[in-house]
N, C-alpha and C positions, 0 to 999 in steps of 0.2 A: 367599189372599183377604185383602183389607184394606178399610178403610172407604172410602177415596177413591183412585181410580186416575186419573192424568192420561193421556189418549191424545193424543199429539203427532204432527204431521206434520213430519218432518225433511227437509232438502234432500238427498235420496237418490233414486236411480233405483228403489228398491224400492217396489212398490205396496202398502204396508202402513203402519199406524200403530205408534208405539213407546210403550210403557207406562212411566210414571215415578210416583214418589210426589211429593206436594206438597213444595215447598221449606220448610225450617224457618221457623217463625214467620209463615207467610202464612195468613190466614183463607181458608176454602173459598169464601166469598162473593166474594172478590177474584179468583177464577180464572174468568174469563169466556171463552167460545169466541172465538177470534181474538187472544187475548193472546199475547205472545211470552215464552218462557222460555229461559234459558240452561241447558243440560243437559250432563252428561258423555256422551260417545259414544266408546267405545274409549279411546284415549289422548289424545283431544282434546275440545274443547268445541264445541257447536253451538248455534245459535239455532233453536228450533222454534216452531211455531204450535199452540196448544191447540185441539183439535177438539171434545173432549167430556170430561166428568168422569163416570166410572162406578164401579161397586163391585166388578167382577170383572176378573180378568186371567188369561190362560192361562200367564203366567209365575209361578213360585213366589214367594211374598211375600218370602222371604229373598234372592231374586235381583234384586228391583227396587231401582233406585237413586233417591234423591231428586233432583229438579231443583235446580239451584244457586241460581237467582235468577229472580224474576218481574220482567220488564223494564217492564211497563206497568201503571200503577195502574188503567187501564181500557182495554178493547180498542181498538187503533188502527184496526181494520177495521170499518166499518159493517156491519150485519147483511146488507144487500142485497148488498154487495160480497163478503162471506164466502160467501154462498149461491152467488153467481156463480162464484167460484173452485171450489167443490165441484162444480158442474154441469160446468165446463170439464174438470176432471180425470176425471170419470166418462165424459163423452162421448168424449174423445180417449184414453181408456184409459191415462191417464198417472199417474205418482206424484203424490199430492196435495202432498207436501212440495216436490217439484220445481216443481209448478204454482204454489205460493205464491212460490217463488223467482223465477219469471218475472214474477209479478204485482206484486211489491213492489220499491220502489227499493232499490238495493244497500246504502245506509247502514242501512236498516231491517233488512235481512238480516244485517248485521254487528252489530246490537244498539244502534245509535245511538238516542237518545231520539226518539220520534215527536212532535217539537215543531218549530214553525217556528223559523227562524234567530233566534238571540238575540245581543245584543252587550253588551259590558261598557262601563260609563260610570264615569269617575273624578269624584268630588265631594269638595269640602272639608267636613270635619266642623264641626259647630256649635262655635264658640269657638276654632277654629284661627286662629292669627295668625302672620304672618311675623316678629313680634317674639319668638316663642318662643325662650327661651335655648338650647334644643337645636339651633337652626338658626344660632347665631352664627358657627360655623365651617364651615357647610355652605351656601355661596352658591348652588350648583346646586339644592339642595332648596328653599331660600328662594324662588328665582325660579320653580321649578315650582309651589310652593304659591300664589304670587301669581297665576300664570296660571290655575290651576284655580279659584281664588276668584273670578276675573272671569267665570266661566261657571257661574252658579248652577244651571242645569239639567244640568250635567255635560258632560264631554268624552268623546266616543266613543273607544274604544281605537284604532280604525283611523285616527284623526286626530292621534295624538300626534306623529308625525314632522312634520306640517305646522305644528304649533305649537312645534316644536323642544323637545318635552318628552322627557326621558330616562326610560325605563321603570324603570331601576335606582333613580333618584332617587325616583320615585313609590312604589316598593316600600318604600324606607326611610321615606318619609313615612307609609306605611300601618302600618309597624311601630311608629311613634311615635303612632299613632291620630290623625293630623292629616288624613288623607284616607281615603276608603272607596270600594269598588267596588259598583256596582249592576248587576245583570244584567237587561236589558230585552228584551222581545220586540219585533220590528219591528211597528209599528202597521199594521194593514191599511188600505188606502185605502177610504174610504167609498163606498157605492154611489152612482153619479151620479144626479142628478134628470133630466137630459136625456141620453139614450143616444146620440143622433146627433151626430157631430162634423162631418159634411157631409151635404147633402141627398141623399135617395134618388133613383135614376133612375126615370123613368116606364116602367112595364112595358108591353110590347106585349100584344095580346090573348091569345096563347098563354102567355106568361109569367104574365099575370094569372090565367088559368084554372087553371094549375098551382098558383100560390101560394094561390088561394082554396080549391082542393081539399085541399091539405095543411093550410091554416089551420083548416079545419073539423074536422080530426082532432087538433089540439093538445089535450093533456090525456088522451089515451088511446093505446093501442098500435095502430099501423097501419104497414104497410110500403109506401112509395111508391117506384116506380122512375121516376126523372126521366130519360127518354131524350131528350136534346137534341143536335142536330147540333153540331159544334164551332163555337164563336162564337155560340151561340144565347142566351147570357145566363143559363146555369144558376147562375153565381155570384151574380148579382144576386137571383135567386129565393132562394138560400140566405141572403143578407144580410138580406133583408126578413123572412124567417121567423125568423131569429135575433133581429132587433130585437123582434119580437112576443114571442118567448120570454123575452127579458130584461125586457120591460115587465111580463110576468106573474110576475116574481120568480124565474125559473128559470135554469138553466145550460144551455149548449149545448156538445156535444162534436163536433169536426170532425176526421175522419181524412183524411189525404192519403197518396198512395202512396210518395213519395220525400222524403228529407231535403232535397234541393236545391230543392224547392218551398216549404219552410218559410219562408225569409226573405221571399219575395214575397207569400205568403199572409198572413203576419203583418203586413207593411206595409199591405196592402190593408184588413185588418180594423182596424188602428190608425187608418188614415185615416178610416174610416167611423164607428167607435164610440168613445165615451168610456167604455170598458169595461176591466175588469181581465182581461188576457189572459195565459194560461199557454201556453208552447210546450214540448212534450215529444217528444224523439226521442233516439236513441242518441248523438248528438254533444253533448248537453247534459251539463255536468259533474254529478257525483254530488250535490253540495250543492244546486245549482240545481234539479235534478230532484226531490229530496226536498221542497224548498220549494214547487215547483209542485204536486206531488202533495198535500201537506198543505193548500195554499191551495184546491185544488179540493174536497178532502174537507170542509173547514170552511166552504165557501161563500164564500171570499174571492177566488176566480177566477170570473169570469162566463162566459168563453169558454175552452175548452181545445182547442188545435190540436196535432195530432201524427201520427206515423206509427203503424204497427199496434200497437206496444206501449202507446201512449197509451190504448188501449181499457181497459187495466187501471188506470184512474184513478178512484177513488171520487168521487162528486159528492153534495153535501149536498142540492141541489134540482134533480135532473136534469129537463130539459124537452124536449130534442131531440138526436138523433144524426144526423149527416150523414156519409156515406161518399162522398167524391169519387173519380171514376174507379174505380167499384166493380169493374170487370172486371179490374183490374190484378193480375197474378200476385204482386206484391211484398206483397200483403196476407196471403199464405200463409207462415207460418214454416216453414223447411225443415230445422230441426234442433232437438233437445230437444223441447219441447212444440210439436208440429206443428199449431198451431191456424190457422184461417182467420179473420182479423179481421172480414171482412164478415159471415160466417155467425154468428160469436160476437156481433157487435154487434146482430144481429137478436134473438138470445136475450136479450141484456141489455136491449134496449128492451122486450121482452115482459115480463121480470121487473120492470122499473121502471114499466111501463104508460105508456110515452111513444112518440111517433111516431119513425120512422127513415126517412131519405131516402137512397136509393141513386142517385147521379148518374153518368151516363156518356153519351158520344156513341156508344159501341160496347158496349152491355150484354153481360155474359157470357151464354152460352146457358142456364146454370142460372137466372139471374134472369129471362130472357125466358120460359123454361118456367113459372116460378112465376107470372109475370104472365098467361100464357096460361090457366092453370088457375084463376085468380082469387085466388091466395094473396097476390099483390102488386097494388097499384093502379098501372096503367101510365099515365104522363103524358108526352105527346110534345111536343117543341119542334122543329118542322120547319124553321123559318126562322131565319136569322142575325139577331142584334139589330142595330138601326140600319139603315144603308143597305148593309151588307156583303152580298155575294152568295156563294153556294157556289162553290168552285173547280171548274174544268173538268179532267177527267182525260184524259190522252193516254197510250196504251200505245205504247212505242217498241220495235219488234222489232230486236234487235241480233245476230241469228244470223249475218249475213254482214258485220257491220260491225267494223272494227278498234277495239279498246278501248285507250285511252291512260290507264294507271293506273286502269282501270275506267270511264273516262268516254268515251262515244262522241262522234263529230264533231257530229252534230245536237244533242246535249246541250250541248256546248261553245258552239255558236252560240246556243242558247236562253239560256244563262247570260250570254253577252256582251250580248245584246239587252236583257235585264232590267237589267243593271248600267248600260248606256248610258242607260236611261230613268230613272236615279237611284234605283232600287229595290234591295231586298235579295234574296238567294238563299239558300235552305236546301238543302244537299246532304246527303242521308240515306244512311248506310251503317252497318248494325248490326254492325260488326266492328272491334274496337279494333286498335291496332298498325299496323305498316307493311304486312305481308303475312301471310297465314295459315300459311305454311310456307316453309322454305328448301330448295332442291333443288340437287343436284349434276348439272350438265348432262352430265357424262361417264359416271357410273355409276348415276345415278338415286337416290342416297342422299337421304332426307328427314329433316328435323329432328324425330325422335320424342322424346317425353318419356320419360326413363328410369323414371318412376314411374307413368305412366298409359298407357292405350291411346289416345293422342291426340298430335297434332303440336304442336310448340312454335311460337308466333307470333314473327315477326321484329319487334323494336322498334328501329328504325334510329337514333333519336336517342340512345338509351342504349347502342347497339351490343350488345343482349342478345337472347337467345332466351328467351321466357317461356311457361310453361304456364298457360293461363287457368283450368285446372281444379284444380290442386293448388298453384300458386304457385311451382313450381320455376323457377329462372332460372340462366342461365349465359352466359358471354361468347360473342358470335357468332364462330364459327371463321373463320380466314383460308383454311384448306385443308379439303378434304373429309376427315372422319375415316376414311372407308373406302378411298378411292383417292388421297388427297393432292392432287387437282385443285384449282386455284384458281378454277375456273369455277362458283362458287356463285351461284344466282339466287333472289331472292325471288319466290314464285309467288302470284298473286292480289293483291287490294288491300284495305287497311284504311284507317282514317281518317287515319293518319299519311301514307300514300302519296298519298291523294287531296288532303290538305292541301298536301303538297310540290308536286304537279303543278299545282294551282290557283294557287299562288303564282308559279309560272313562267309559266303562261298569262295571268294577270292581275296583273302586277307592281305596278300602281298601286292595287290594291284590297286592303283588309285581309281576310285569311282567318283566321277564328276557329274553332278546333277545340274542340268540347264533347264530351268523353267522360270516363270515370273517371280516365284518366291526366292529362288537362290540368286537371281541377278538383279534384285531390286536396289542393292547398294551401288553407289557410283563406282565405276571401273571394275565391278565384279565380273562382267562378261569378258572384258579384256584380259583379266587375270586367268580366267578359265581357258580362254582360247590360247593364251601364251603357253599354258601347260600342255594343251593338246598339240600345239605346233612343234613341241620338242620332239615328237615322234616316238616317244617311249610307250610301251604297252599300257593301255588304260581303258576304262569303260566309261562311255558317255551315256548318261541316262537323261532323257528329256522329252519335252513336248514338241509341238510344231515349230517352236522357236529354232529347233535344230534343222528343220527341213528346208529352210530358205537360203539359198545363195552361198552357203558356207563351203569352203574348200578344206577338206580334211584328207590329205594325201595318204595317211597311214591307216585310215579306216578301211577294212576289207570285209567286215561283216556288219550288216544292218539287221537287227532283230526287232521285228514288229510284233509286239506282244498281244495286241487285240485289234483285229481288222474287221470286226463284225458290226461296229457301231453304225456305219453308214448304209448297211444293207437293208435295214428296215426303219424307215423314218417317215413322218408325215410331210416333211419338206421335200419337194420334188428335186431340189438341188443337192440333196444329201449324197447321192451316189456319185455325182460329179466331183464334189469336194473330197470324198473319200478316195476316189481314183487319183485325183491330183496330189493328195497328201501322200499316198503310198508311193507314187512315182517320184515325187520330189524327195522324200526321205530316202528312198532306194538310191537316188542319184548321189548320195554322199559316199557310197561304197565304190572302191576300186577306181579312184580318180587318178591314180599314178600307175606305176608299172605292175604292181600286184593285182591280180584279178579280184573282183568283188563278188560277194554273194549276199542275197537278201532272203531271209527266212520269215515267212508270214504265218504266225500262229492264228488258227481260226477254228471255230466249232462248225463252220460251214465252208470247209476247204473246197468243196465241189460246187459252190455257188457259181452260176454262169458268169456273173460279173467278175469275180476273182479269177476264174479260169481264163476268160477273155483278156483281162488286163495283164495277167502274168505271161500268157502264151502268145498273144497277138499284139500287145502293146497299147499305149494310150490312144492312138489315133483310131484303132479299130473300135475301141470302147466308145470314143467320141462320136464316130459315125453311127453306131447303133443307138446311142443316147439321143442324138439329133433326130433320128428317124422316129423314136418313141415320142419325143417332144412335139414333132410335127403332127403325129396321129392324135395326140392328146390336146392339141391346141394350146401349148404352153410356150413361154419365151424360149428362143428368140422369134418364134413365129406369131406371137401375139405380144401386146404391150399392157403392162400392169400399173396400177396405182393403188396404194393401200392407205385407207383412212383408219388411223388408230385413235382410240379414246380410252382414258382411264379415269377412275373416280374412287373416292374413299368408300362408297356404299355399293353393295351388290346391285346389279341391274341398272345403275345410273348410266354407265357408259353405253350399254346396249340401248337404253331408252333414247339417248342422244343420236346414236347411229340409226335407229329406226326412223327418226324424223329426218335425218340426213338422207337416208335411202329414199324416202318418199319425195323429198325435194329433188333428188337426182332424177327420179322417174319423171317428175314434172318438167325438169330442164330438158331431158331427152326428147320429150314430146314437143316442147316449145321450140327447141332448136332443130327438130326433125333429124336427129342423128340416129344412125343404125350401126349394127355391128358391135355394140357395147353391151356387156352383161354386168349386172350387179350381183355379187355373190356374198350373201350374208344379210345382216350382221351376225357374227358368231363370237363366242368367247375366244380369247387368244389361247393358243396351245398351252401356255402357262398362264392361267386366268389371273391368279393373284401374284403380284410381284412387288416387293418393297412396300407392302401394306396397301397397295392399290389394286382394284379390280379392273381388268383390261378386256377390251373387245375390239373387233376390227371388221371393216367392210372392204371387200376387194372389188376393184373395178377393172374389168378385162376388155380390151378392145382389139379389133383386127387391124386397126391402123392408128398411127400416132396422132395425126392431125385432129380427127374428131374427138379423141380422148382429151387432148389439151383444150379444145374448144369447150367441152363440157366442164372440165376442171376449173377453168377461169371463171365462168359465170356461177358455177356451183359454190365455189369457195366464198365468193362475195355474199351469197345467200347464207352460208353457214356462219359467217362472221356476225350476221345480224340476228342469228337464232338465239333466243333467251336461254334455252337448255345448254347451249355451248359454253355458257359462262360458269356452269356448275361442274364441268369436266375439263380435263386437260386433253386436247386433241391435236393431232398433227397429220400431215399428208406426206406420204413417201412415194415419190415418182420413181418408177423403175426399181422397186424394192428387190433386194437380193436375199432377204431374210423375212419369212412370213411368221416368225416366232414372236 
């Protein structure tokens, strides 16, 4: 026992806090929750977050180590943000220290000062003169002092080379007390008096009704589901709501699903607003990310735009949160802290007492269910903005048709006709590479990944076979590894193969491929889109990267080459994702004056799901899918948690999960919980991945509270289980992927 014990969250997977004594010479009043301290941890040092100061510890007093250093004179984490991180760790049953690591910029985790960027300025001291006798034999120093003296407000260190100033000369002048250095913080831009840089568009009656409904809820917590067909003008509704938020002296946070949407979203917001805008995503460098984070925290950024991690950005005056394309699976973090940014954003809006808008043309079934039971306010936009009309759907049965690199004859004719009319075509194929696998025509050998239960994809341009699951790559063989035959054939079609064939079919037309491979270089996406926006006839070939939020006014034909993938799958969410993807990519057609058309190639053109989706629309499909989920007892009518385990040896992961299942059954009996089922353990659908054997145990509950009560006590037991140390295991609360 001792007078004061610091309980710290350290970046560790262990779901516990660590006790330390206060650092020497630091007053207890300076130790505030949320402050960072540098502490010894084994043979190394770590930066931890102070959670509480207490008077008791389970560790003997003589075993407690003092913290080394208090890094913050005051807590860098606002109390609301600190509380939000605590809730996140508790709900997702995750280590609090690791949760803070996900929530904080990397420089803060490393112990950098929680201060905005500062810059050094060189100034001449009072009385300094170029006639100083100490400079008589130092012409470079004399010239440097003369230049510095000509800038009474100082010369920024970053501008020294432009003024041909030598740093060594300046340091010598500083030793002679002729110049000095001042460290200055970058001055924040003042809040503008007029927020609009360009006039707003006139809202149609549906947009106006939606904006009015949300406007009435500004200043208090409400969740609005803005379900607008593609091209209905959801973004204009966002922009006008943001303008009102800014005029009220508040900040707005906008989440987008993909990094590649960042530049065009930022450009649109910068065109509309005279606002201080911060962009946050994983491609932003560490220093800029910290600056944006601090600017938002201190109220010096008015609008924060980012991908899912931007949700963990503190705001001094939060006023509105918008989640664009709220249905998108990329809002779910799939490793480490497995949070869902959409769901967490609603919790944050509730804690901050501000409204949140979830926007999508194809809302998730969870969000539609919440709207149906009155938890969310549903706002519909059924008409496209302006004079644009909804595209027409055509299902093309290709059962008996020959396919040329995945493209049927009728599809080729439709593409040619569109191009001859001076318009653009989008060819959608959600499969990267040249072909899904390589086949030996003589013995039937297939290009299997040596580390996964999966086939390697043919990438023709790099002459490689690549596994899209573990990243393994090898040179494409000239001979069959099994029978030495040279008759190796790529089977199936990917975006590379479609691109190559379309270039041959339409030699005078630019063919632009948009997938992860073609846009990996910096600014590659911007260059592609600049070409598209010129409006000249071209063909876009791409994956789901093309389906999200892009505005291509000259695209009038969308060709979907393979719509059958989601019709038969072990994942109960596959049909929902397929429907969303088809509707989203179809929404790229006919967004301006020319009418749009969507042709869906399928070997199952009469499948009830495709018929319903193309003839009755997404909401009819969603209603049917929700009815099926209710009958089957699946989310959103039940709640799931998935315990995953993986190990180097077969059977090891399942052995751990067997023990975990037995422990869960004991906990259920001890806690007297009902309505919870344990399903498994079973091998994962792809049992071997990246050289590890994987298995999983699914926990299904009728209600959320008893599920979390079980998880809390169960995980404490699992952490003590010896077999758990031989495997890598993790818990996924509210999983969206059972793969």
